[in-house]
N, C-alpha and C positions, 0 to 999 in steps of 0.2 A: 795771648790767650790761653795756649798751650802750657805755657811754664807756670801760671797761676794755679791751674788744676794739678800740675805735679807737684808743687809745693804744699797744697791742701793734702795730698795725698801722703806725702812724706809725714807730712806733722800728724796725720791722724793714726799713722803706724808708730812715731815714737810714743805718742799717747799710749797705745796699747801695751809696747814694750815696757813704758814705765809704770803701769798698773799692773802688770804681770808679775814684776818683781817683789818677792818678800823672802822672809828668814826662815819658813817653814820646811822648804823643799817640796812642797805639793804644787802641782802646775795647774793654776787657776785661771782662766779667761774671763776678763771683765766685759762685757758690750754696755756702753752708755746708749741710755734710754732718755727720751724727752716727753715729759708729761704735759701735754697742750694746755690743760686746764689750769696748771698753777706755773706754767712756764719753769718749772726746775726739772733737774737732771738725776736721775737713781741710776742704780748698777744692779744687774742681776749675774749671780754666779752659776757656774755650771760645773761637775765633776765629770770626766771621762774614766768610764769602766770597760774591761774587755767582755765582749760578748761570749754567750757559752757557745761550746762545741756542737753544732745541730746535728753531727752524725748520728745515725741508728745506734750503733755500738760505741759511742764515744765513751760510758761509762766503764767498759771494760780495759780500757788504757789506764784508768786511773786508781784501780783496785784490783788485786789479783783474783783471780777466777778459778771454781773449783772444776778438776777433772771428772766428768761424768761417764767416761770409759772405760778407764783401769784404775779409779780410785787413787790416784798418786798425787792427793793433794791439791794446793792452790798455786797458780803460776800466774806469772806477770805476762804481759799481752801486748801485742803491738798491732796497729790497724792500716788497713789497705788505705789508699786515697780518698776511696769513697766512704770508708766507715762503715762498709756493711759486711765486712769479714775482719775478723781478729784471729790472731795465730799466737801461741804461745812462744816465748824466746826460749824456752829449754825442753827438751823431750818429756812426752809422759809416759813412756814406757822404753826401754833400752838406755843407752848413754852415747849413741852416736850424734854428733853434735848437726844441728841443721836439718835432722830426721824425726818421723814420729811425733811429730810436735800434735798439739791441738787447736783444730780448726773449728771456728764458730760462725755462723752466717746468719742473716736476718731470712725469714721465711716468707715465700710468695706463691701462693695466696697465704696471709696469715690466717691462724685457726680462729674460728668464733669463741669467745672467751666467756667464762662465767665465773664470777666470785674471786676474779683476780684484779687485784689492787693495781694502782698505776706504778707503782714500785717495782714490779716484776715484769719479765722479759721472756719471752720463748723463744727459741732459736735451734737451728741445726747444728748438731757436732760431728766431728770425723778425724781420720788420723790425717795428717796433712804429711805429705811426703814420706810415707811408709817405706821402709826398708824391706819389709815381708812381703814379698810378690807372688806368694803362691797361693795364698787365698785372701777374700776380701776382708778388709778392715772393719771394725764395729763402726756402726753410726747410730745416732740419737736424736730424739726431740728433746730439748732440756728446758725445763722452767726455772729460771733464776730470779733470785732477791738479793739485793744487796744487804750484807749483814757486817757485824764487826770485823771479820777476820778477811772479808771481801766479798765477793759474789758466789752466793749458796744456791749449790743444785738442790732445789726442793723435791723435784722429780723428775728422773732421767728415763724416758721410754726406750730403750737400747734395741737395736735390731736383733740381737742374739735373744733376747727375752721373748720378744714378740714370736720370734721363729720357734722358739722352745713351745710357744703355747700351741702353733700351728701343727708343729710336729704330732700332736695328741689327737687330732682331727681326722677323719677318715677321708675328706678331701684332700689333706695334703699326703696321706698314705696312698691314695690312687694317683696322685700327679708324680710323686716322688721318682725324678729320674733313676734310671740303673747305674749310671755314670755321673762323677763331677760331684761338687759340693754347694748343697744348697744356700742360698744367703738372701737376707730379706732386706727391704728397703721399705722404711715404714713412713706415712704421710699422714699426719693428724689433722682431722676436719674440724673438731671440737673439744674444748677443755674445759674441765669444771674443777674448781679448785675449792675446797673445804677443809684442807688438813690433809687430805687424800688427792691423788688426780685421778678423776673420771674422764675417758675421752672415747671418741669413736675416729677410727682410724682406717685408710686404704693400706693394703699391705701389696708388695710385689716380690714374688720370691722368683729368683732365678737361678741356674746351675751354672756354677762357676767351673771352668773357665769359657765353657763353651758358649753359654746362655743361650743354648738352643730351645728350652723349655721353658714356660712362665707360667705361675700361679699367680692369680689375682684374688685377692679376699677383701672383704670388710668386716673389721672387729670392734666390740665394745669391750671396754677395760676397766677396772679399779687398779690403780697401784698404790699399794699401801706397804711398801717393804717388798711383797711378793707381788705378782701379777695375775689377776683373775679376769679371764675374758671369756666372751660368748662369741660364735662366730655369727654374724649378721648376714653373710653371702652363701650362696649354696650354688654348687654346679649343676644342680639341678639331678643329680643322682642320689639314688638310695641305696645303701651299700650294707654289707655286715658291720656292725660296730656302730651304726646310727642310732639315735635315739630321740624319742620326742612325738609330737603329735601327727607329723607325717608317718612316721613308721605305723604308729596305730592305724592310722586310714588306710594304710596300705593292709596291714594285716586283718582290718576288717572286711575289705574287698576280698584278700585269700579265701578266710572263712565264708564268705558269702558263695564264693564260686566253687566252693569243696576243696579246696587244697590246703587248708591250714585248720588245726582244731583250736575252738575257742579254750579260753579267752585273751584277748590282745594284751601286750602287756608294754607294748611302745618300744620294745627293744629288739633290733635286728640282730637276733642271733641263729644259730644253726638252723633249728626248726623253720623259721622263716626264709632263711636261704635256700634250703631243700625246697620248700613251698614255691618258690619263686623260679629255681631251676626247673623243677617238673611242670609249672606252667609254660617257661620258654620251650622245654622239649616239645610239650603237646602243641603247641601254637607255631613251630618252626622258626622261634627267634633263637640268636646267638645265646648259648647256655652259660652266663657268666654270674649268674646268681645276684645280680644287681638290677635295680629298677631305675632305667634311664627313659630317654624320651621315647623309644619306641615300645619299649616294653610297657610303659604307663599308657601310651595311646592304645596298646593291645586290651589293657585292663578295662580301661574306660569304653571301648567298644562292646566288650564282653558283657560289662554291666549295662550297658544300654540295648543289649540284644542286637546289637549288629553282627556279632560274632557267635556263632554256636559251634560248641565242642562235641562230637559224638566219640564216646569213650567206652571202657567195658562195663562202665557202670550204668549208660543210658545216654540221652542226648540232652546237651545241656543241663538244667536244673532237673529235669523229668528223670527220676532214676527208674531201673528196673524194680519191678514189684509194686510200682504204682498203680493203684486202681483204674481200669480201663476207662469208666467214667471221668475220671479226673485228667488222666494221662492224655486222652485225645485231644479236649479242647487245649490243653497245655503246650501241645506239639504244634497245632493249629497256631497257637498266638506266636511260637517261636519261628514257624517256618512258612506261615501265610495258607492260603487255602489249598488243599490237596489238589494233585493232578488226578488222582481216581482213587477209589475204597473197594475193597472186598470185605463185603459184610462177612459176620460170623457163619462159619460152616465147618463142616467135619474137615480135619486136616488128613495128611497123608498117612499117620499113623492109626486113623480109623476109630480113634478111642476118645477124641477131645477135638472142640472147635477151636478156630482160631480167626483173626481180624487182621487184616493188613491195609495202612493207609500210605501213599507214595507220594512222594515230593520228588519230581524229578528222578535222579537216579539213587535216591535213599528210600527205603520202606520200612517203617515201624511195624514192629510184630506184636501182635496181642494173644494171649492164650489162656485157657482155663484148665492146663494141663495138671497144674498143681492145687485145683481147687479153685477160687474167685479168679472171675476174668481179670487180666492185669497185663500190664506193659512187660513184654518179656523177651525183645530183643529188637536187633535191627541189621539190616543186610544193605550192600550197596552192589548193584546190578551194573554200574558202568561210571565208574569215577569221572569222567569227561563229562557226564551228566548231572552230577552231584550240584545242587545250589550254592551259589556264592555265598559266602559268609560262613558256610561250614567246614570246621576242621576236625581233623582225625587225631585222636590222642597218638603220640610218637612221632607227628611230623610226616605224614603220609600224603604226598602230592600227588594230583592226577596224572602228572607225566612219570611215574617212577616206573621203572623197570625191575626185574628181578635183581639185577645187578644193585639196585639202591639196598633192597632188603638184604641181599645176601652179606654185604658189607656189614652192616647192622647187626649180623649174626643170626638173622631169622633162619627157621629150620623149613624141611618141605617134607610132607608126606606124601609117598609115592602112590599108596593105596587109594586116597581119596583126591589126589592132586591138589592139596592145599598148601600154603606156608602157614607158617606160625611163630609168633614171637611173644613168649609168657611176659617178658618185661613190658611189652606194648599192652598187653592184656587182651590180645586177640586170637589166644589161642582155642577159643570155644566156636568156630564159625567156618563158613564156606568161604574159601579164598581162591578163586579161580583164576587162573594163568593161564594165557593165551599167546602162542599157541602152546597146549601141554607138551610137556616132555620129561623125563627123568633122566639126569637133573634138568632143571629148567634151563632154557638159553639165557644168556646175560642180558640180552633184550628183550626176553620175552615180557609182555605188559601185564601188569596185575590189572584184572579188569573189574574184578569186585571182592567183597569180602563181608564179612558180619560178624556178631559177637552176640551174646546172651543167648540162653536154653533155647529161646524160640527162634534163633536162626538155625538151629541143628534139625536137618532133615534126615538124620540117620538114626539108627539104632532104636528105631518105635518100639 
């Protein structure tokens, strides 16, 4: 029984071999097929073909690829086993064999593509086995299309041209390290092709060789020969050189607070920087001329009425010279209900009346010494008792002693026993120092001061 099955098998093999032989040189396999309806036998021919290489960058091994980094022309490439990395056979710069090769790799994640036909591919490019290890070699994100001469680089978004844009921004200028060589690495997130490349990318900038500092930015660009970009990210700091709506909003706030003259122009120039520095000086914030988180929070509080500035010009927006009937309710709105009020009465000079309203340790003075009754000055009797939220121009703190003012260049009048500092605008008031001495002791406490003509109780 086993012998019969073996014989049948050999005969079947012989029939196939005989049927396969022909004079054309083409290998054809004929499988016998039985048609049960007619009990006849027919044959079906099949031709064997080689399957296409499924690896992602297989096409780069079949045709030369253009160098997008140094413009050295087209190069033959080899693939790694996975087909995700292609490397040029010859250098793209220099003449060292096996070095300075063009490297191409697949992108992960792949960018969102718009207007890109199936024959195009986006890859990352770099210099493989560089001979120059002094500074980073350039990299790029490249859009390729197969053309007659090989794989043509339609758009090359190189790290150096992206860095060149970032160097024009104030964010980069503020970040740039004092030492090291900045270099960029660009990750394209979306790419639109209509003859020009429009893309959005994240950029990481490091300082070589330390890599101790890092700038992260998001950009939107058009590449059509030249690169034109806008900065989408923001480090949250407004600084000289910035332009746009955020700067105009800042200027409007500075105008409202009285630190800047109108109109706003949306450009962070010298006048805006000076206004910011003055604001920072008045409210004891680091005077760097920039608006970061701390300064912006301060501006918000001022505009919300949470913080009130007492200056040589008045208290908050209520300026000296404002009619008394307007100034009193306005100050009450700023500072709340007063602790006590001294109604209109003849003052120490005996020729005109004055009126005082006190909130804690600060008193507003109204006089009629120059005609109509008006807001004419303010004074502090005890810095420690001043309501919270009141700041004094020049950055005077309740805990300060004479040493603080002396270091600022303040002067001292031994006759009146007051201090003065014309730069702070408090040269016209009573500035009580305890304990009094001439000159004041370094640890002498500045108990109170005032400004405005109404605060002068001398020379009647």
